[in-house]
Each structure stands twice: as structure tokens, then as C-alpha cells.
C-alpha positions in Angstrom: -0.1 0.1 0.0 1.1 3.7 -0.8 2.0 5.8 2.0 -0.1 8.9 3.4 0.3 11.4 0.6 2.3 9.1 -1.8 0.2 8.8 -5.5 -0.5 5.0 -5.9 1.0 4.1 -9.2 -0.6 1.3 -10.1 -4.0 2.8 -9.7 -2.8 5.6 -12.3 -1.2 2.5 -14.8 -4.5 0.3 -14.7 -6.9 3.3 -15.0 -5.4 4.4 -17.7 -7.5 4.6 -21.0 -4.3 3.7 -23.0 -2.7 0.7 -23.2 0.3 0.5 -21.0 2.6 -2.0 -21.5 6.2 -2.9 -19.9 8.7 -4.8 -22.2 12.1 -6.4 -21.6 15.0 -5.4 -24.3 14.2 -8.5 -26.6 10.4 -7.2 -26.8 8.8 -9.3 -24.6 5.5 -8.1 -23.1 6.1 -7.9 -19.3 3.3 -6.7 -18.3 0.4 -4.9 -20.0 -2.8 -2.9 -18.3 -6.7 -3.7 -18.4 -6.8 -1.3 -21.6 -5.8 -4.3 -23.2 -9.3 -5.4 -23.2 -10.6 -2.2 -25.0 -7.8 -1.8 -27.4 -7.1 -5.0 -28.9 -9.9 -7.3 -27.2 -7.3 -9.4 -25.1 -6.9 -10.3 -21.5 -3.8 -8.8 -20.1 -2.2 -12.6 -19.5 -2.8 -13.5 -23.0 -0.3 -11.0 -24.1 2.3 -11.2 -21.0 5.1 -13.1 -21.8 4.9 -13.1 -25.7 7.2 -10.8 -27.8 5.2 -7.7 -28.8 6.4 -8.4 -32.5 3.9 -11.1 -33.0 0.6 -8.7 -33.0 2.6 -6.6 -35.4 1.5 -6.7 -39.3 4.7 -8.8 -40.9 5.7 -6.0 -42.9 6.1 -3.4 -39.9 8.0 -6.1 -37.7 11.2 -4.4 -38.6 10.2 -1.0 -38.1 9.1 -2.0 -34.5 12.5 -3.7 -33.7 14.2 -0.7 -34.7 12.3 1.8 -33.0 12.5 -0.5 -29.8 16.3 -0.7 -30.2 16.7 3.1 -30.6 14.5 3.5 -27.2 17.1 1.5 -25.9 20.1 4.2 -26.7 20.6 6.6 -23.8 20.3 9.4 -26.3 16.7 8.7 -27.4 15.1 8.1 -24.2 11.9 10.1 -25.5 11.7 9.0 -29.3 9.1 10.1 -31.6 5.4 8.2 -31.4 5.2 5.6 -34.6 2.1 4.2 -36.1 1.8 0.6 -36.6 -1.3 -2.2 -37.1 -1.3 -4.4 -34.3 -3.9 -7.5 -34.6 -6.9 -7.9 -32.2 -8.6 -10.7 -31.0 -10.5 -10.8 -34.1 -7.9 -11.3 -36.4 -8.4 -7.3 -37.7 -5.7 -4.7 -37.9 -6.0 -2.0 -35.7 -3.4 1.5 -36.5 -1.9 2.2 -33.1 0.2 5.1 -32.3 3.2 3.8 -30.1 5.5 6.2 -28.0 7.8 4.9 -25.2 11.2 5.2 -23.5 13.8 3.3 -21.3 13.3 2.7 -18.0 16.5 3.9 -15.7 17.9 1.0 -13.9 20.5 -1.8 -14.3 18.1 -3.9 -17.0 16.9 -3.1 -20.2 13.4 -2.2 -20.4 11.1 0.0 -22.2 7.7 1.2 -21.3 4.9 1.8 -24.4 1.9 3.8 -24.0 -0.2 2.6 -26.9 -3.5 4.7 -28.4 -6.1 3.8 -30.6 -5.9 6.0 -33.8 -7.8 3.7 -36.1 -10.7 5.7 -36.1 -9.0 9.1 -36.3 -6.9 8.1 -39.0 -9.7 6.7 -40.7 -11.7 10.1 -40.7 -8.3 11.7 -41.3 -8.3 10.0 -44.8 -11.9 10.5 -45.3 -11.4 14.2 -44.9 -8.3 14.3 -47.0 -9.9 12.3 -50.0 -12.8 14.7 -49.4 -10.5 17.5 -50.1 -9.2 16.2 -52.7 -12.7 15.7 -54.9 -13.5 19.2 -54.0 -10.1 20.3 -55.0 -11.0 18.5 -58.2 -14.5 19.8 -58.2 -12.8 23.5 -57.4 -10.2 23.4 -60.2 -12.3 21.3 -62.9 -15.3 23.4 -62.9 -16.2 24.7 -66.2 -17.0 27.8 -65.1 -15.3 30.3 -63.4 -14.7 30.0 -59.8 -13.2 32.1 -57.0 -13.4 32.6 -52.9 -12.4 36.3 -51.7 -12.3 37.6 -48.4 -14.9 39.3 -47.1 -13.1 41.8 -44.9 -10.6 43.1 -47.5 -12.1 41.6 -50.7 -9.2 40.1 -51.8 -9.1 36.9 -54.0 -8.0 33.8 -51.7 -8.8 30.7 -54.4 -9.5 30.6 -58.2 -9.9 28.1 -60.7 -8.4 27.2 -64.0 -11.7 28.6 -65.8 -11.2 31.4 -64.2 -7.5 32.2 -65.1 -8.7 31.2 -68.6 -11.6 33.6 -69.1 -10.5 36.5 -67.2 -7.0 36.3 -68.8 -5.3 37.2 -65.3 -2.6 34.6 -64.1 -3.8 32.7 -61.0 -0.6 35.1 -59.0 -2.3 38.1 -60.2 -5.8 37.2 -58.9 -4.7 36.6 -55.9 -3.0 40.3 -55.5 -6.4 41.6 -56.6 -9.4 42.2 -55.1 -13.1 41.7 -56.7 -13.2 45.5 -57.1 -10.9 44.8 -60.0 -12.6 43.0 -62.3 -15.9 45.1 -62.0 -16.3 48.1 -64.5 -16.3 51.5 -62.5 -20.0 52.1 -62.8 -20.8 49.3 -60.9 -18.2 49.4 -58.1 -21.1 51.4 -55.9 -23.6 48.4 -56.0 -20.4 45.9 -55.2 -20.1 48.1 -52.0 -23.9 47.7 -51.4 -23.7 43.9 -52.2 -21.0 43.0 -49.9 -22.5 45.6 -47.1 -25.6 43.4 -47.3 -23.5 40.0 -46.6 -21.7 41.3 -44.0 -24.8 42.4 -41.9 -26.7 39.3 -42.8 -29.3 41.4 -45.0 -28.6 38.9 -47.6 -28.6 35.2 -46.0 -25.3 34.0 -45.7 -26.3 30.5 -45.6 -27.8 30.0 -48.9 -27.1 30.6 -52.7 -28.0 33.8 -54.0 -28.0 34.8 -57.6 -27.3 38.1 -59.2 -26.7 39.4 -62.7 -23.4 41.3 -63.1 -20.8 43.1 -65.9 -17.2 41.7 -65.2 -14.2 43.4 -67.0 -11.5 40.8 -68.3 -7.7 41.7 -68.3 -7.9 43.2 -72.1 -10.7 45.5 -70.5 -13.3 43.5 -72.3 -16.9 44.0 -70.6 -19.5 41.2 -70.4 -22.5 40.0 -68.4 -22.2 37.2 -66.0 -24.5 35.4 -63.9 -23.4 35.1 -60.7 -24.1 32.3 -57.8 -22.6 32.6 -54.4 -22.5 31.8 -50.7 -20.6 32.8 -47.4 -18.2 30.2 -46.1 -15.7 29.7 -43.6 -12.0 29.3 -45.6 -8.7 29.0 -43.6 -10.8 30.3 -40.4 -12.0 33.5 -42.1 -15.2 34.4 -43.4 -15.2 34.4 -46.8 -17.7 34.1 -50.1 -17.6 31.4 -52.6 -18.7 32.8 -56.2 -19.7 30.8 -59.7 -19.5 32.8 -62.5 -21.2 31.8 -65.6 -20.7 34.2 -68.8 -23.7 34.9 -70.2 -23.3 37.5 -72.7 -23.9 35.2 -75.9 -27.5 34.2 -74.4 -27.9 37.8 -73.9 -27.3 38.3 -77.4 -29.7 35.8 -78.5 -32.3 36.8 -76.5 -32.0 40.5 -77.9 -31.8 39.1 -81.6 -35.2 37.2 -80.8 -36.9 40.0 -79.0 -35.5 42.3 -82.5 -36.5 39.9 -84.8 -40.0 39.3 -83.1 -40.6 43.1 -83.2 -39.4 43.4 -86.8 -41.7 40.5 -87.5 -44.9 42.5 -85.9 -44.0 45.6 -87.8 -43.7 43.4 -90.9 -47.0 42.2 -90.4 -48.5 45.4 -89.7 -46.7 46.9 -92.5 -48.0 44.2 -94.9 -51.7 44.7 -93.7 -51.8 48.4 -94.1 -49.9 48.6 -97.5 -52.7 45.9 -98.4 -55.1 48.0 -98.0 -53.7 51.3 -99.1 -53.0 49.6 -102.2 -56.6 49.1 -102.8 -57.3 52.9 -101.8 -54.7 53.8 -104.1 -56.0 51.8 -107.0 -59.2 53.2 -106.9 -57.6 56.8 -106.6 -55.7 56.5 -109.5 -57.7 54.2 -111.4 -60.6 56.7 -111.5 -57.8 59.4 -111.7 -56.9 58.1 -115.1 -60.4 57.7 -116.3 -61.5 61.3 -115.4 -58.2 62.7 -117.1 -59.0 62.7 -120.5 -62.6 63.9 -120.1 -61.5 67.1 -118.2 -61.1 70.1 -120.5 -60.1 73.0 -118.0 -56.2 73.7 -117.8 -56.6 74.1 -113.9 -58.5 71.1 -113.6 -56.1 68.8 -115.4 -52.8 70.0 -113.3 -55.0 69.7 -110.0 -55.9 65.7 -111.4 -52.0 65.6 -111.9 -50.9 66.6 -108.7 -53.5 64.0 -107.2 -52.0 61.5 -109.6 -48.4 62.1 -108.4 -49.2 61.9 -104.8 -51.1 58.8 -105.3 -47.8 57.2 -107.3 -45.5 58.6 -104.6 -47.9 56.8 -101.8 -47.8 53.6 -104.0 -43.8 53.6 -104.2 -44.2 54.1 -100.1 -46.4 51.1 -99.9 -44.1 48.9 -102.1 -41.5 49.7 -99.6 -43.5 48.6 -97.1 -44.1 45.4 -98.6 -40.4 44.8 -99.5 -39.8 45.2 -95.9 -42.3 43.1 -94.7 -41.2 40.3 -97.3 -44.9 40.5 -98.8 -43.2 41.5 -102.3 -43.8 39.3 -105.5 -40.1 38.9 -106.7 -38.7 37.6 -110.0 -35.9 35.9 -108.7 -32.7 35.4 -111.4 -29.0 34.0 -111.4 -26.6 37.0 -111.5 -23.2 38.0 -110.4 -23.4 40.3 -107.6 -20.1 41.9 -108.6 -20.8 42.7 -112.4 -24.2 43.8 -111.4 -22.2 46.3 -109.0 -20.1 47.4 -111.7 -22.4 48.1 -113.9 -23.6 50.6 -111.4 -20.6 52.2 -110.8 -21.1 55.4 -113.1 -24.1 56.0 -111.5 -23.0 55.4 -108.3 -20.1 58.1 -108.6 -22.8 60.9 -109.6 -25.0 59.7 -107.0 -22.2 60.2 -104.2 -21.3 63.7 -105.0 -17.5 65.2 -105.3 -16.8 65.3 -101.9 -17.2 61.5 -101.5 -14.5 59.3 -102.6 -15.9 56.3 -104.5 -13.9 53.0 -104.0 -15.1 50.1 -106.0 -13.0 46.7 -104.5 -14.6 43.8 -106.3 -13.9 39.9 -106.2 -11.9 38.5 -108.9 -14.3 35.5 -109.0 -17.7 35.5 -109.8 -20.1 35.8 -107.1 -23.4 33.9 -108.3 -26.6 34.3 -106.3 -30.3 34.0 -107.0 -32.4 37.0 -106.3 -34.3 39.8 -108.0 -31.8 42.1 -110.2 -33.8 45.3 -109.7 -33.8 44.6 -105.7 -30.2 43.9 -105.7 -29.8 46.9 -107.6 -32.0 48.4 -105.4 -29.9 47.3 -102.1 -27.0 48.9 -103.5 -28.5 52.3 -104.3 -30.0 52.3 -100.8 -27.2 51.7 -99.0 -24.8 53.9 -101.0 -27.3 56.7 -100.3 -27.2 56.1 -96.5 -23.9 55.7 -96.5 -23.6 59.1 -98.5 -25.7 60.8 -95.7 -23.9 59.7 -93.0 -20.6 61.9 -94.4 -22.1 65.3 -94.8 -18.4 66.8 -94.7 -17.7 64.2 -97.4 -15.0 61.1 -96.6 -14.8 57.8 -98.3 -17.3 55.3 -99.3 -15.9 51.6 -100.0 -18.1 49.0 -102.0 -16.3 45.6 -101.7 -17.9 42.2 -102.8 -16.1 38.6 -101.6 -16.9 35.3 -102.1 -16.9 33.9 -98.6 -17.4 30.8 -96.0 -19.4 31.0 -93.3 -18.7 28.1 -90.4 -21.4 27.9 -87.2 -19.0 30.0 -85.2 -19.9 33.1 -87.8 -23.3 32.9 -87.2 -23.7 34.2 -84.0 -26.1 37.3 -85.1 -27.5 35.1 -87.6 -29.4 32.5 -86.3 -31.6 32.1 -89.3 -28.6 31.4 -91.7 -26.9 28.0 -92.4 -23.3 27.3 -92.4 -22.0 27.4 -96.0 -20.8 29.7 -99.3 -22.0 33.3 -99.6 -21.5 36.3 -101.4 -20.7 39.2 -99.2 -21.4 42.7 -100.5 -19.8 45.3 -97.9 -20.5 49.2 -97.8 -18.5 51.6 -95.7 -18.0 54.9 -94.9 -16.0 57.2 -92.9 -19.2 59.1 -91.2 -20.6 59.8 -88.1 -21.2 56.1 -87.1 -23.6 54.8 -84.8 -24.4 53.8 -81.3 -25.4 50.5 -79.9 -29.6 52.1 -79.8 -29.2 53.4 -83.0 -27.7 49.9 -84.6 -30.8 48.3 -82.7 -33.4 50.1 -84.6 -31.9 51.0 -88.3 -34.2 48.2 -89.9 -37.0 49.4 -88.4 -40.1 51.2 -90.7 -39.7 55.2 -90.5 -36.7 55.3 -87.8 -34.4 57.8 -89.1 -32.0 60.1 -87.8 -32.1 62.1 -90.6 -33.6 65.8 -90.1 -37.3 66.0 -91.0 -38.0 66.1 -94.7 -34.6 64.2 -95.8 -35.7 60.8 -95.8 -38.8 58.4 -94.9 -37.1 55.9 -92.7 -37.9 53.0 -95.0 -34.6 53.0 -97.0 -32.6 50.5 -94.6 -36.0 48.6 -94.0 -36.1 48.1 -97.6 -32.7 46.3 -97.7 -33.7 44.3 -94.6 -37.0 43.0 -96.4 -35.2 42.4 -99.6 -32.3 40.4 -97.9 -34.3 38.5 -95.9 -36.4 37.7 -98.6 -33.6 36.2 -100.9 -32.6 34.2 -97.9 -30.0 36.2 -96.8 -28.9 38.7 -94.0 -27.4 41.9 -93.3 -25.2 43.0 -90.6 -24.4 46.5 -89.3 -21.0 47.2 -87.9 -20.4 51.1 -86.2 -19.2 52.9 -83.6 -19.7 56.5 -82.8 -17.2 58.4 -84.8 -15.4 55.8 -86.4 -17.7 55.1 -89.5 -20.4 52.3 -90.5 -20.3 49.1 -92.4 -23.3 47.2 -93.5 -22.6 43.8 -94.7 -25.1 41.8 -97.1 -24.8 38.0 -97.0 -26.5 36.3 -99.8 -26.5 32.3 -100.6 -23.8 31.7 -103.5 -25.0 29.2 -106.1 -22.4 27.5 -108.0 -23.1 28.4 -111.5 -25.8 30.6 -113.2 -28.9 29.4 -114.8 -29.3 28.8 -118.6 -29.9 31.6 -120.7 -33.6 32.3 -121.3 -35.0 32.0 -124.9 -35.7 35.3 -126.0 -39.4 35.9 -125.5 -41.9 38.5 -127.2 -42.2 42.0 -125.6 -46.0 42.4 -124.3 -48.2 44.2 -126.9 -49.4 47.6 -126.3 -52.7 48.0 -124.5 -55.8 47.7 -126.3 -59.3 45.8 -125.9 -60.8 42.2 -126.5 -64.1 40.6 -126.7 -63.6 37.9 -124.8 -65.0 36.7 -121.5 -63.3 37.6 -118.4 -64.3 36.5 -115.2 -63.3 39.0 -112.5 -63.0 37.8 -108.9 -62.4 40.9 -106.3 -63.5 41.3 -102.8 -63.1 45.3 -102.8 -66.3 46.2 -103.8 -65.4 50.1 -105.0 -62.0 48.6 -106.7 -64.4 45.6 -108.5 -66.4 48.3 -110.2 -63.8 50.1 -111.4 -61.9 47.1 -112.8 -65.2 46.1 -114.4 -65.8 49.5 -116.0 -62.4 49.2 -117.5 -62.3 45.7 -118.5 -66.1 46.3 -120.3 -64.6 49.8 -121.8 -62.1 47.9 -123.9 -65.1 46.0 -125.0 -64.4 42.5 -122.6 -67.4 40.5 -121.7 -67.3 40.8 -117.9 -68.7 38.3 -114.8 -68.0 40.0 -111.6 -67.8 38.0 -108.4 -66.8 39.1 -104.7 -65.5 35.6 -103.6 -64.1 32.3 -105.0 -67.3 30.7 -104.0 -69.3 33.2 -105.8 -67.0 33.0 -108.8 -67.8 29.3 -109.1 -71.2 29.2 -108.6 -71.3 32.3 -111.5 -68.9 29.9 -113.5 -71.5 27.3 -113.5 -74.1 29.3 -114.3 -72.1 30.7 -117.7 -72.9 28.3 -120.7 -70.2 30.2 -123.0 -66.5 30.0 -122.5 -64.6 31.7 -120.4 -61.2 33.0 -121.7 -60.2 34.7 -118.7 -59.9 34.1 -115.0 -58.5 37.4 -113.2 -58.8 36.9 -109.4 -57.2 38.9 -106.6 -54.6 36.1 -104.4 -55.6 37.0 -101.1 -59.2 36.8 -100.4 -61.4 35.2 -97.3 -62.4 31.5 -97.6 -60.7 30.7 -100.4 -57.3 32.2 -102.2 -57.2 33.2 -105.7 -54.8 30.1 -106.2 -57.5 27.6 -104.9 -59.9 29.2 -107.3 -57.8 29.1 -110.3 -57.2 25.2 -109.5 -61.1 24.4 -109.7 -61.9 26.3 -112.4 -58.9 25.1 -114.5 -60.2 21.4 -113.6 -64.0 22.7 -114.9 -62.9 24.6 -117.8 -59.5 23.2 -119.4 -57.4 25.8 -121.3 -58.7 28.7 -118.9 -56.1 31.6 -118.7 -55.4 33.0 -115.2 -54.3 36.9 -114.3 -53.4 37.2 -110.7 -53.9 40.7 -108.9 -52.6 41.7 -105.1 -51.7 44.5 -103.2 -49.2 41.9 -101.5 -48.8 37.9 -101.6 -45.7 35.6 -100.7 -44.0 34.3 -103.8 -44.6 30.7 -101.9 -48.3 31.3 -101.7 -48.7 32.9 -105.6 -46.4 29.9 -106.9 -47.6 27.2 -105.1 -49.4 25.1 -107.9 -48.7 27.3 -110.3 -45.9 26.9 -113.2 -43.7 30.3 -112.7 -43.3 30.5 -116.7 -47.2 30.2 -116.6 -47.6 32.7 -114.2 -49.1 36.2 -114.9 -49.2 38.8 -112.4 -50.1 42.2 -111.8 -49.2 44.0 -108.5 -52.1 46.5 -107.3 -52.4 49.9 -107.3 -52.5 49.6 -111.3 -53.6 51.9 -113.6 -56.2 51.0 -116.3 -53.9 50.8 -119.1 -52.0 48.4 -117.3 -54.9 46.0 -116.3 -55.7 46.6 -120.1 -52.0 45.1 -121.3 -51.8 42.7 -118.6 -55.3 40.8 -119.6 -54.1 41.1 -123.3 -50.6 39.3 -122.3 -52.4 36.7 -120.5 -54.9 35.9 -123.3 -52.3 36.0 -126.1 -49.4 33.8 -124.1 
């Protein structure tokens, strides 16, 4: 028994949670405390008297032997702990941390203190593997990721994607703050956002989303969608940020919105033009009938002004129809370079002496399928617009080239397919445009010119012609740095075979044939009937397709010509012509319309057999087309 006041060393050893063992110089176990049951599952007497090497994993025996040898040396009385695997009573290997020292005295004996670290080492292994996984997720993430200090706003970590996307090296990032990747106009908003995070106004435990503009090392500003959350990084409050560049998505969304706006304006324009064409047809038609009957000079002069105004209005409606892609085209295979070359002398007079005109044409023919007259209109409108952008003179350049557009080149033209195109580019050194103006230049009636210097339909007309020809127009401009408008038209490999010479239409005149006239506008129908009857024709009138079929059924004589509006309620002119052609073989057809799509007009009618008259038309134009259709 210990004396009064002296510690009970046996009680201390036997109550210790660690396994404590006494070994001789050969490594034999002389004593082990009761913790052997908890650590290895053995009763102490099952271990005592046996070499410690019997319980160590075979590949670690030499390591234990060497460690015991060093513990016996006087200079290594306090050897560093060693971790070894010991077999427990069930045969499983337990990872134990052993530390020991030689006891003083003549006998070579060692005291070992052994602690089970299996669970902690397993947890450490899991933690390390988890950190490796998270590091791989962080570094390998395709989106830029970074962590910044909420106090100093300095970057603490960035991934490879951030380095690649923003253009800064990792070292540069770690010397910067998150202010350095913001454009100056967003710094105030950034401070407000950071303050909200610090004060808890933004929930630190959740992922927050926001839209920002960021700046790359080269100065490029782009839009990003941010996801961020607060975390502890090295013991300090920090913010984890994931950034997704959404610039391309925003551009596509804006292009879609612009296309929808243009489509809506186009539908409105087409409807207005159709109604106006009917009204103008009545004004110009009755004006033409009235003109020879007026005897006074004053009356004839005033009627001439009325007719001029009506013709100008008709020109505007044609431009609206072109913009809305509702204009009838007469496509042909043509060389854009040759067409521009033919226009060269006229363009020189158009731009004036204070503008230097430079024309650079492709050496190879650039064949496209388009309406030659409309392509000429595109060139003239673009040149006129470029000249007006240089009120003090400058340089105007026209260039043509055969180009190949790949998928990467079609970002602003999602409706195009990759392939071969002919590019017509018109550039000026004028005042240029800002982004807001660029987004609206193709809208009808939008103009930056002063009052009286334009209708705002020039570029809208160009847009319609190019779109209807299957192409795309791309504006490039900056304020003070001029403008370039690039027109891309699909290229065809070879020109069409030359057409056989035809017979020019004869002069307007009359006849005695029977004509079935179908027109849904009552006043225009009566005007057309009067004109045709005045030409000697027998006219049967109907306001719609079904009534025309009924009238044809009642007529026992031959009907020589169907003169019909294309777009009518219930039954279109094309459908009517098909049904009547089946009932009356040899029937000729003349189509009229204030607007129509080529696809609607040509569907079911061979192009070479189609005769078409665009509204509004003059009485003599109607008589000529009727005679042309009958004599074809």
C-alpha cells in the first residue's frame, strides 16, 4: 500500500485509457494494463510473456524492432511516436500510435504507451479524400470559381477556368480584389452588395443569384450570372462565387426580341400596305379615267398633282411590302460583282464630288439567286445611306467577296446555315452609330436624319429584300468611326441557262373575250369592271371564290380568262384557279394583289405560266396584262 500522501502508481496505470505495456530488451511483453481488453480485445494474461512482434503486421516488424532498439539508447530516451498496425483478438488490424522510453535501472526495459488511432486516421483519410474531391471539383469546374475574403475583398483562391476566362494569371488574381474585375460604374452596387452580406441582409447560409457585368484583363466587359454563398476559408469569413458568362445568351435573346419586333412591324406594314394599295388603286384608276374627260387646264393640273401624290404613296407601300417580305419577286441567277460594276458610273454621280468612291470587286464571279432589280435597290439604298452619313465628305467603299461562313460566324444570324455566301459590304467614314441606333436601323420610319430628308424606309427596304432572298445583313458601327453594312446572300455554283428570247408584251388594247373578274373590294371591283368593259370585254363579276365558282357554273359560254385577287377570305385566288382549271381546261389566269408571298402565289402554278399584276395598277396596265395573259 502506498504511504500517506504518495500516489498510487498501480491505480494510475491500471485506470489509464491508453494501453500501457512493459517490455524487456528483446521486445517481450512483461506487463500490460487492463486497457488491452478495449484496445485489442485480449485479456492481459494472453499478451504477457509473448513478444510484441507477434501482434504486429509482418511488414512492420522490422520498423518496431528498430524503434525499440533506438529506445534502448540513452540518447533516444524520448523517441517520437510511431504508428503501426496490431492484430486484435478477432484478427482485424488496428492502427495504433505507440510512444515509449527506456526505464532507468540496470535492466533494459521499455515502457510503451499505445493509443488506438484507427478511427481518427480513417476520418483523416476520408477528410483528405474529400478535400481532394472538392479540389478536383473546384479546379476542374468549367465555370469560373473563386473565393474572396469578406473583409478585404481579396481573392483567396481561383480555379483554372477563371484564369482562362478573365485573362489574369493565378498570381495576379491573388494580388487583386473583386473590385478589379468590375467596371467603374458597378463599384457602388458592389459595395452595397458586400455590405448586405456582411450585415446578414443577404442570407449567408444560402446560395444567392445576381446578374453583373465583369471586366477581363484586356478591358472586355461582359455579362455574367453569379451564384455565391458565404463559407469559412482558413478560419476567415469568405464568399464562394460561381460565375457564368451569359453574354452570348443575352445577345441571342436580344436578337430574338428584335426579330419578333421586326416580324410584328412587318405584319402590320403588310396589312396597311394591302389596304392602301386597294385605296390607291381606286384613286389612281378613277383619276386615269377622269383625265381625258377634263377640259380645263386648271382641272388637269390639279388632277396631275393628285396622281403624283398617289404614285408616291404607291411607292411607299411597295417599300413597306418589301420590308415585310410580301413583295412578289422575279428571281434570276446574277453575278453581284458584275451588277455593282454596271452601277459604278451611276453611283459616282450619286455620291457627289466630296465623297471618294472606292469599288473593290471579287475576281471570281459571285453568283446568287435574287431579283436583279431589288439587288440594285439594295446597292442604291446602302450607298445613299452611307453618303448621307458623311455630310462633310469622306470615303465610301463598296466591296464584294465570296466567303464561307462557319457555325462560329453565325452568332448574330441564327436563321442562316453554314455554307458559301456572297458578301456585299458598303463602308463609310461617317458619324457612326451607337448601340441603341444600331438596334433600330431596320425598323420602318426610324431615321436619324432631319425632318424632310428621308422616309425611314431605305434600310427597312434593304432588310426585307435581303431576308426574302434568304440572306442576312450585319451592321458594324461605332460613334465617330464610321459604319459598315455587310449583306450576305447564299451563293449558287453556276448561273442558270440563258432564257430564250421572248416576245415583248403588246400595247394595251381591248378584246371581245369573256373575263371572270374576282375582287373582294367592291369599289375596286367596279372600277376594274368598267375598265375591262370599256375595252370591249364581256365581264362576269364575283366578290369571292365560291361565288365565282357558282357564276362560272351558270355561264354556258366559254370563259377565256380568270382575273382574280390572290388573297381573299375563304378561298384564295390560287385555289380558285385550280378548281376552275379542272372544270374549264385551257382557262388563262391573271393574278392581282396588293401583297403576296412568292410561296403562296407560285404554289401549284408554274412560274413561266404565271401572269401577275401588282396593285395599285393603272387602267392601261390592267388592259395590257389582260391582253398579255390572253395572248400568252
